[in-house]
N, C-alpha and C positions, 0 to 999 in steps of 0.2 A: 504493499500499500504506500502510495507517494505522500509527500507532505500536503500536496494539493487536496488529495482524497481525505486526509485527516482534518484538514481545515473545513472542507465542505461538510463532512460528517458532524463536526463539532457545531458548525453554524446551523445545520438542520436540527440537531438535537436541542440546542438552546431555543430555537424558534418554536419547534413542535411541543417542547415540554413546558416552557415558560412564557414565551412572548405571545404565541397564538392564542392559548387559552385566556390569558390575561386581557388581551385586546377584545376578544368576543365577550368576555365577562363585562368590560367597560362599554360595550356598544360601539367599538371602533372597528368592526369588521371590514369596512370599506378601505381601511389603510393597511390591511394585512400584508399585501404584496410589498408595499414600501417598507413595512416593518422588517421583512426578511432581508432587505438590503441594509437596513439599519443594524441588524445583528452583525453583519460582515464588518460594518464600521466600528461596532463596539469591540469585536474580537481584535481587530488590527490596533485599536487604541490601547487595549490591555497589553498587547505585544510591544507596542511603543514604549509604554511606561516601564516595562521590564527591561527592554534594551537600553533605554536612557539611563536607568539606575545602574545597570551592570557595567556600562561603558564610561558614561560621563561622570558618575559620582566618584569612582576611583581616580579619574583624571583630575577632578577638582581637589582631591586630597594629595595628589602627587605633584601637580604643577599649579597651585593656586596663585591668583593675582594678589589676593590678601586674605586674611582670616575673616570668616563670617562671624560678625558680632551679634546679629540678631537671628538666632536659629529659629524663632517662632515665625519670622517673616518668610523664611525659606519654606516652612511647613504650609504657611498661608498661600504661597505661590503654588505649591503642589495641589491645593484645592482647585485653583484656576486651571491648572494643566489637566487634572483628571476630568474636570467638567467639560473641557473643550476636546481633548483627545478621544474621549469616549463617544463623540458625536452629538452631543446635546444641541449644538447650534447648526453646524454646517449641513448635516444630513437633512434636518428639518427645512432649512431655507432652500436647499437645492430641490427637494421633492415637492415643496410648495410651488416653487417657481416653474418647475419643468412642465406640469400640465397646463399652466397659465400661458407659457410661451408656445406650447404645442398648438393651443387654440389661436394664438395670434398668428403663428406661422401658416396654419390652415386658412385663416381669413385673408392673409396676404397672398397666399397661393391662388385663391379664388379670384383675386384682383390682378393676377398676372405678375406679382412681385415675389421673387425668390430671395429670401433672407440670406445674408452673408454666412458662409460656412467655410472654415479654414481649409477643409479637405478638398473643397471644389477648386481651390487655386492650383493644387498639384495632386490630382487623383492617384498618381503612382506612389505618393507617400504612404498610402494605406498598406503597401507591401512591406514597409519598414516600420513596424510598430514602435521600436526603440526611438527612431528618429522622430516619429510623429509625437511621441511622449515628450521628448526634449523640446520640440517646437511649441507644443502647448505650454510647457513649463516656462519658456522664455516669454511668450506672449502674455500669459497671466502675470508674470513677474513685472513686466513693463507697466501694466495697469495697476499693480499693487504698489509699484514705486510712486505713482501720482497720487494714489489714495493716501499713502503714508505721508507724502510731502504736504498734502492738503491738511492733515491732522496738525501740522506744525504752522499753518498759515492763518488760521481763523481762531479767534479767542474762544468761542463756544466749543470748538472741536478740541483745541488744545486743553481746555478745562477738563474734557473726558480723557484724552490721550495722556495727559500729564500723570495720571495714576500709574501708567506703565513705566514712566521715567522716574518715579519717586522711590524706587527700590535702590537703597544705598548699598545693600548686600546682594548685588545681582548674582544670579545662580542659574543652574540648569533648568529650573522650573519657571523662570521669570518671563519666558516668551509669551505665555497666555495670561500674564497679569494685566488684564485690561478691563476697562468698564464694559459691562454687558451691553449697554446701548451702543457703544462704539463697535463692539464685535458684531452685533446684529446688523448694523448698517454696512459693515465691511462684508459680511457674509452674503448679504443680499447683492451688493455690488459685484463681488467675485463670482457668485453663483450665476448671475445674469450674464456676465462676460463668458464664463465657461459654456453655458448653454448656447449662446449666440455663435460662438466660434466652433460649435460642434462636438464638444466634449460629452462622452457618454458617462452615465452615473458611475459605472465601475472604474472608468479612467479617472474621473474626478476624485474618487476616494483615494487612489494611489498618488495623484498629483498633490493633493493636500497633505497626504502622509509624508511624502518626500520633502516637501517644503517645510513642514513642521519639525522633522527630524533635524534638518539643517539649521533651522532657527533656534532650536534647543542648544545646539553646539555653540551658536553665536553668542548666546546669553550666558553660557556657563562661565563660572569663575575659574578659568584656565588661562595660563600664560602661553597661548598659542597663536601663531600667525602662519600664513601660507607662503612666505618667502617673497622675493622681489617681483616675480611674475605672477605667482598664485594669488597675490593680494588683489590683482586686477581682474582675476577670473571668477572668484567666488568670495562672498562676504565671510570674512574670518572673524573669530572672537575679538581680536584686537581692533579690526576695522569697525565692528559694530559697537565695541565698547567706547570708541571715540564718539559714536552717535549719542551714547548715554552719558558722556562726560559733562560734568557741571560747567555751565557757561559756554559750552562748545556745541553739543549736540542738538540743543533746543533753542540756541540764540544766534542771531546774526547782527553784526555791526554793534556789538556791545550790549549792555544790560537793557532789558525791557523790550527788545525787538524779537518777535517770533521769527523762527527760521531754522537754521542750523545746517548740519552736514550729514552725509552718509545715510540717505534715506533708502537706499537700494535694499530690498528684502533678501535677494539671493545673489544677484550679479551686479557688481559694482559699475559695469559698463554704463548704466543709466546715470549714475552720479557723475561719471566722467563726461558723458555726452552733454549733460545739462548743467555742469558747472557747480555741483554740490559735493564733490569728492574731497576728502581730506585724509591723506595717508600719513597719519601720525605713527611715530615709532614707540610711543609711550603707552602703557596700560593705565589709562586714567581712572580716578575714582568716579563713581557714578552717583547720579541724583540730579536735583534741581536747585538752582541758586537760592530760591526763596525758602528752602528747607533749612539753610544754614542760620546760625545765630547772628544777631546783629553785631557789627554793622553790615556784614556781607549779605545777609538775608534777613528774613522776618520770622524764622522758626515756624513756618507754616506747617499745619498738620494735615497730612494726606490720609490718615487713618491707619490703624494697626491691624484690624481684622477685616474679613471679607465684606461684611455688611456696612461697616462704618466707611470703608473705601468707596463702595458704591454710592452711599448716601452723600458723602462729601463731594463726589464727582458731580452728582446732580445739582448740588448747591453752587458749585463753582460755574457749571454751565448756565444756570438761571440767574447768576449775578448776586446771589445772596451772601457769597463770600467776596468781599470787596477788595481783597488783596490783589496785587499784580498777578497776572497769569504766567509770568516768567520770572 
């Protein structure tokens, strides 16, 4: 029996034993088919958590940038990671949007309009699944770059995204330390783009998983870079740490101006092309300037636990917290 067979059998067992009976009991039978795909996302998420812990956690102990001072904050980041890697958001958004876009596609087709599909540009690409996967990854990363850059340009958006930057002890679980509203908006945005360019649900699961694993490495507390050439090819922990550096990653032209450097999610080429790259050689300390004590900052509180962080993010977005956003 192959690994693929074992995975399929496990997926079927979980679905038939737990998920399907529960959904019929709750009156959600119409979503059973989508739930089967959700089980796949869940299993892959569990595997991600195991792999990350077995590989990145030892690396953090072996070549750390600095000692973790607040271990509770690291456990709190793990809650975010488990919530997202087990498919709580991405799979829901994708399968909600997929039927809606199918209806839109059918309507446009009746009008003689054929929506854009990446595979239509080069049909022969279907014969090279690995190449097609990489092309999808690059295209999605391009749009992710602009989403991330926008989070740093608008005060209300930065009010949400600043939660991600407020981790002073950045670690392997910090990638998913985001405001839930911000993640919801991003998943809608990325899900729509994926569907429009022709990504199938199974492909989307693997694309998201590949991106997430690389982003976990980027946020890990490890003294690692990819060398003179590699730093230009793939976002490294050092490159992304500069993005999280106090006064650098989230500021441009001095204090109080939103902006920053190194917005690329996977491929630094976008920062290079659009003038936002900063290839620093230092492993900077992370955080936001206004977290610092006076006179450098204002000792702003971004919350210690999950719910306080979510609540304070909403307050910042709505202007109830009158301190500066940077």
